[in-house]
N, C-alpha and C positions, 0 to 999 in steps of 0.2 A: 267970676270966671276970668281967666286972663284973656286979653285982647287977641292973642294969637290963636288960642283955642276957639274963641268965638268966630274968628275968620276962617279958620279950618273947617269948623262945622258948616258954616254958611257956603264955603266952596265945595264941600263934599255934597251938601244937599242940591246945589245948583247942578253940579255934575251928575248926580243921580236922576234928577228931573230930566236933564237933557239926554241922558241914555236911555231912559224910558220912552221918552218923545220919539227919538230916533228909531228906536225898536218898533214902536207902533206904527210909525209911518212906513217902515220897510217890509212889513208883512204882506201885504197884498190881500186881494179878496180870496175867499174860500170857494173852491168850485167843486162840482161834483165829477168824479172821474168813473167812466163806465168802459169796460173792455169793448174792443171793436169785433163785431161778429159778422159774418156774412148772412145775408137774409134776402129776401124778396123786396121789390120796390114797393113801397107803401103808397106813394103819391107822386104824380108827374105834374109838373106845372109848365105851361106855355104861356109866354107874355111877350108883348112888344114894348118897345120904348128904350130909354137909355138908362144904363147903371151909374150910379153916383157913388163913388168911394167916400167914406166918412172923412178921410184926409188925403192930402196929396203929398207924395214924397218924391224928390228928385234924388235919384242914385247915379253917382258918377265915379270915375276912377282916373287917377293921374297915372299916366306911363311915361316913363323915360326909356329913351332907346337912342342908339347911334344908327345914323342913316349912312350907308355906303354904297358905292357902285358895285355892281356885280364884278366879281374877280378881284376886288380889292379887300379880301379876307386877311385880316392880320391876327 
Protein backbone atom coordinates (compact mmCIF):
# COMPACT_ATOMS: atom_id res chain seq x y z
CA UNK A 1 0.00 0.00 0.00
CA UNK A 2 1.09 3.52 -0.64
CA UNK A 3 2.05 5.60 2.41
CA UNK A 4 -0.67 8.20 1.77
CA UNK A 5 -3.34 5.50 1.76
CA UNK A 6 -1.99 4.08 5.03
CA UNK A 7 -2.02 7.51 6.69
CA UNK A 8 -5.49 8.27 5.34
CA UNK A 9 -6.81 5.00 6.74
CA UNK A 10 -5.14 5.69 10.10
CA UNK A 11 -6.59 9.20 10.28
CA UNK A 12 -10.04 7.91 9.33
CA UNK A 13 -9.84 5.22 12.02
CA UNK A 14 -8.76 7.73 14.69
CA UNK A 15 -11.56 10.13 13.71
CA UNK A 16 -14.10 7.30 13.83
CA UNK A 17 -12.97 6.24 17.32
CA UNK A 18 -13.06 9.87 18.49
CA UNK A 19 -16.57 10.36 17.06
CA UNK A 20 -17.87 7.21 18.78
CA UNK A 21 -16.25 8.28 22.08
CA UNK A 22 -17.82 11.73 21.85
CA UNK A 23 -21.23 10.26 21.04
CA UNK A 24 -21.08 7.84 23.99
CA UNK A 25 -19.99 10.57 26.42
CA UNK A 26 -22.80 12.94 25.35
CA UNK A 27 -25.71 10.48 25.66
CA UNK A 28 -26.48 10.86 29.35
CA UNK A 29 -28.33 8.44 31.60
CA UNK A 30 -31.65 6.86 30.69
CA UNK A 31 -34.45 7.82 33.06
CA UNK A 32 -37.99 6.57 33.50
CA UNK A 33 -40.60 9.16 32.50
CA UNK A 34 -44.00 9.05 34.19
CA UNK A 35 -46.95 11.39 33.49
CA UNK A 36 -48.00 13.69 36.34
CA UNK A 37 -51.40 12.94 37.85
CA UNK A 38 -53.23 14.49 40.79
CA UNK A 39 -53.77 12.15 43.70
CA UNK A 40 -53.98 11.86 47.47
CA UNK A 41 -50.96 12.44 49.71
CA UNK A 42 -49.34 9.08 50.29
CA UNK A 43 -47.00 10.05 53.13
CA UNK A 44 -46.10 13.16 55.14
CA UNK A 45 -42.73 13.66 56.81
CA UNK A 46 -41.95 16.05 59.67
CA UNK A 47 -38.30 16.50 60.58
CA UNK A 48 -36.02 18.98 62.30
CA UNK A 49 -32.48 19.87 61.39
CA UNK A 50 -30.64 21.46 58.51
CA UNK A 51 -30.87 20.64 54.86
CA UNK A 52 -27.59 20.38 52.99
CA UNK A 53 -27.53 20.84 49.25
CA UNK A 54 -25.29 18.43 47.30
CA UNK A 55 -23.58 21.42 45.63
CA UNK A 56 -23.38 25.15 46.19
CA UNK A 57 -23.78 27.54 43.30
CA UNK A 58 -23.34 31.31 43.28
CA UNK A 59 -25.59 33.10 40.81
CA UNK A 60 -24.87 36.71 39.95
CA UNK A 61 -25.63 39.24 37.26
CA UNK A 62 -23.66 42.19 36.00
CA UNK A 63 -25.84 45.24 35.39
CA UNK A 64 -24.71 48.33 33.53
CA UNK A 65 -26.69 51.56 33.94
CA UNK A 66 -26.37 55.31 33.79
CA UNK A 67 -27.07 57.20 37.01
CA UNK A 68 -28.59 60.67 36.66
CA UNK A 69 -30.29 63.20 38.87
CA UNK A 70 -34.09 63.63 38.73
CA UNK A 71 -35.01 66.05 35.98
CA UNK A 72 -31.82 65.43 33.94
CA UNK A 73 -33.54 63.11 31.47
CA UNK A 74 -31.95 63.28 28.04
